[in-house]
N, C-alpha and C positions, 0 to 999 in steps of 0.2 A: 560753670557756664551760665550765662544769663538766659532764662527761659521767657519767651514771649508767647502768650496765648492770644490767638486771633479768634474772636467770637463770631461765628457765622449763624445768623438768624434768618428765618424765612424772608424772602424778597431782598436778600443781601445784594448789594451792588458789586458786581464782579471786579471792577477796577479798584474800588475801595478795599476789597478783600485781598486782591493780589498785591497791592502796594506794600503793606508791611511784610508780607511773605517774601517778596523779592528783595526789598531793601535790607532787611535783617539777614537774609540768606547771603547777600553779597558781602557783608561785613566780615573781614578776616583780620585776625591778630597778626602782629609782625612776624610770628613764626609760622604763619600759614593756617593755624587752627581757626575753626569757625568761632565767631564772637558770640553767636546766639544759637539757641535751639528754638525753632519755631514750631508751635503746635496749633493746628486749627481745631476748634471745638464747637460744639453746638448743643442745643437743648433737645434736638430730635435726631433720629437716625438719618433722615434725608432732609435736605434744605433746598428750597427753590432759589435759583439765582438767575432769573430772567430766562435766557435762551437754553439753560441747562440746569441740572440739579446736581448737588454734590452730597457726598456722605462723609461728614466730618469724622476723622478717626478717633476723636476724643470727645468725652462728655464734659459737663460743667464742673466735674471734680478737678479738672486741670486748672481752673481759675484760682483755686486755693493753693496751687503749687507754683504759680507763675511769679516772676519778678515784675513783668509788665503785661498788662492786658490791653489789647487794641480793639476798639469798637468800630467796625466799618458801618457805613450807612445802609439803611434799608429803604427801598423805594416807597413803600406804603407807610406814610407817617401817621396814619390813623390806626394801624394795627396795634393792639395792646401788646406790651412787652410781657412775656410770661413771668409770673411772680417768682418762680424758682430762679430765673435769670437775675432779676433785680436783687433778690436775697444773696445770691452768690457774689454779685458785684459789690454789694454793701459789706459783706463779710471779708472779701479780699481787701477792700479799702481800709477796713478796720485793722487789718494786719500790716498796713503800710504799703501794700502793693501799688505800684504806679499804674495809672489808667489813662489811656489816651483815646480820643475819638477822631475819626476821619470824616470830613464833610458832614452830612446829615446824621452821621453816627452820634452827633451831639444830642439828638432827641432820645436815643437809647440811654445815653449818659445822664441827661437831665431827668429822665423818669426815675432814676434811683434816688434823687434828692441830693446827691453828692456835690453838685455844682451850685447849690443854693448859696447865695451871698458871694459868689465868685464871678470873675470875669471869664467870658467864653466867646467862642466864635463858631460859625458854621457857614455853609454856602450862602452867598448873599441873597439868593432868591428865597431862602427859608428863614432868614434872620428875623424878619418881623413876626413870623409864625412862632418861632422859638420864644421870642419876647412875650408874645401874647399868651402862650401856654405856660410859660414859666417866668413871670414877672420878677421873681426873686433872683434871677440870674442877670448879670450885667452883660448883655450881648453886644459885642463889638464886630460889626460886619466889615470893617475896614482894615483888617489885618490878615496875615496868612496863617498865623497860629498864635495861640496863647499858652504860655507855660506858667502854671501856678505852682510848680514844684511837683507835687504828687499827681495832680490832675492837669491834663493838657487837652486842648481841642484844636482842630485845624479847620480851615475854610474849605473851598471847593476841592474836588478830587486831586488836582495836581498839587495843591498845598499839602496833601498827605505825604508826598515825597519829601517836602521841606521838613515837615514835622518828624518823620522817621529818621532822616539824616541828622536832625538836631538831637534826637534821642541817642543816636550812635555817638555823636560828638560829646554829649554829656557823659556817656558811660565809659568811653574808651579814648577820648581825645581826638585831636584834629587829624592825625595821620591816618587812623582807621577810618574816620568819616570821609577824608579826602579820597581814599581808595574806593570806598563804596560809591561816592559821588561820581568819580570818573567812570566806574562801571555803569552807572545809571545815565551817563552822558547828561548830567545836569548843567544848566546854564551857569555862567559866572555869578550873576546876581539875579534875584527874582524881584521884580518890581512889585512893591506892595507898601502898605502903610506901616509895616513893622520892620525894624532892623533885622537883618539876617545874620545869625551867628553860626551858620553852616560854613565850615572852613575848607577851602581847597588849598593844600600846600602849593600846588601849581595848577593853574587853570587848565581845564581839559583842552587837549590839542586835537583839532580835526585830523584823524588818522589818514595818511595817504594824500593829504591835500598839498598843493604847491607851497603853502605857507608853513607846513610842519617844521622844516629845518629852521626857518626864521623864528618861529614861536619858541622852539626849544633853545635857541641861542639867546633869545630875550629872557627866558626863565633863568638861564645860567649866568647872564650878565646884567640882571636887573639893577644891581647896586651901582652900575656905572652911570656916568653923566651922558645919557643917550638922548639924541635929538631925532626928529623925524628923518632928517637927512642921513643920519647914521644908520637908521633902520632900513631906509630905502637902499642905501649902498650895500648893506649886508644882504639884502634880498635881490640885488641886481635889478631894481626897478626904479622908475621915477617915483617921486613922492605922490603924485597924482594917481598913478596906477596902483601903488601900494595901498593908499587909502581906499580905493574902489574895491580892490580884491579883499581887503580886510573886512569891509562892511558886508561884502557878499558871503564870505566864508565864516565870519565870527559874529557878525551883527554889531560890531563896535569898531572903534578907531584903534590904530596902533598905540597911540599914547595912552588911551584909556585902558587898553589891555595891560600895558606896562605898569601903570599906576596900581591896578588891581593886583597884579602879580607882586608888587612891592608890599602892598598892604597884607597880603596873605603870608608872605615871608615874615613880616613884622608880627603877625599873630602867632606864628610858630615860635618866634623868639620870646615873645611875652609869656607864652605858656611854659616854655622849656628852660628859660634862663632867668637870672635875677639882674640882668644888665639894665642900666638906667635907660629910660625912655629916649632921652636925647641921643644916647649912643646907638640904640636900635635904629632910630631915624637915619642916622648916617650910614649904618650898615646895609640898609635896604635901599639906599639911593636918594634920600631926601636931603637936600642941602640945608634946609631950615627945619628945626624941630617944630616951629609953629605951623609951617605948611604941612608937616607930617601929622600933627594932631588934628588939624582941620580936615585933612583928607581922610584920616582914619575914622573920625566921627561921621563923616558923610557916607562912607562905605559901610561901616559896621554898625553905626547907630549909637555908639558910646565912645568914651575917651579911652586911651590906652591903659591908664591906671585902673579904671573900672573894669575893663576887659580882663586885665591880669588878675584882679581880685576875684572875678567871677569864675574864670576858667583855669587858673593855674593849678587848681586842686585835682585835676585829672591825673590818674595814676599813669606815669610814663611806661610802666611795665605792661600796660594793656589789660589790667584786671578791672572788672566791673565792681563798683562799690557794693558792699552788702546792704541789702535793703533793711 
């Protein structure tokens, strides 16, 4: 099992701390087993966390045992990071351990020197300060997260959700990530300056809404040549009413929802099969391979061939790679 150590330092931001705990705890393998073991650790027996204090059940020794270390943000950016913490993080990195920061946790990360010469991000309000304090880091405030392979950083607090789901996707593939995303009730797409590689096999459906039967029907029939009139007829509404209800309940239009469903189906096929891209385009409902490629790049941020090359290596059996 993949072990995630979440480091809680004094003045830790509760949302940043809870994000990796929750996301990695939601992840389940196809057979129902937990995908991760999450351990909260600290440098002291008691840690201040704003309105409350917490007692981390583990010490810094857990960092040497973890496969992934997550660094939540701390409110006081002027508080020195204890040297034992920095040494433990550097030692873990030297062993090949993956390290990720959430929001202004990038300042803890930067203090280790591990981000020197690399691209990174943090919350937009702190980006200039991070650049000022660590000019050797290429700070990009216009993205949700930056994945350098072993070292990752995310922007504001909500972007930590995107980053954690991205890590689940890297470790176990789209099906496990999709299940965790549905549990998190994540939006279909997160608007930002960076392409999102978080995959939802099927977009989350508003449970119990009047549109739920239609959305499930669309997911099952997305490969068909569907028009807005077809969707309205299936829902028993006028096209005008359908458009209005769709925007109220999903924040997008029926046809945009359909297109995104098709793209996600294509992502799964690119990962799990060796079928030619043009064939996949037809299987997911695109009449033109060119239109499919254009739409895929607009949604995912890369072309189908590059996506397959980057993500087909995920183990379909649901095993995390050995670090």
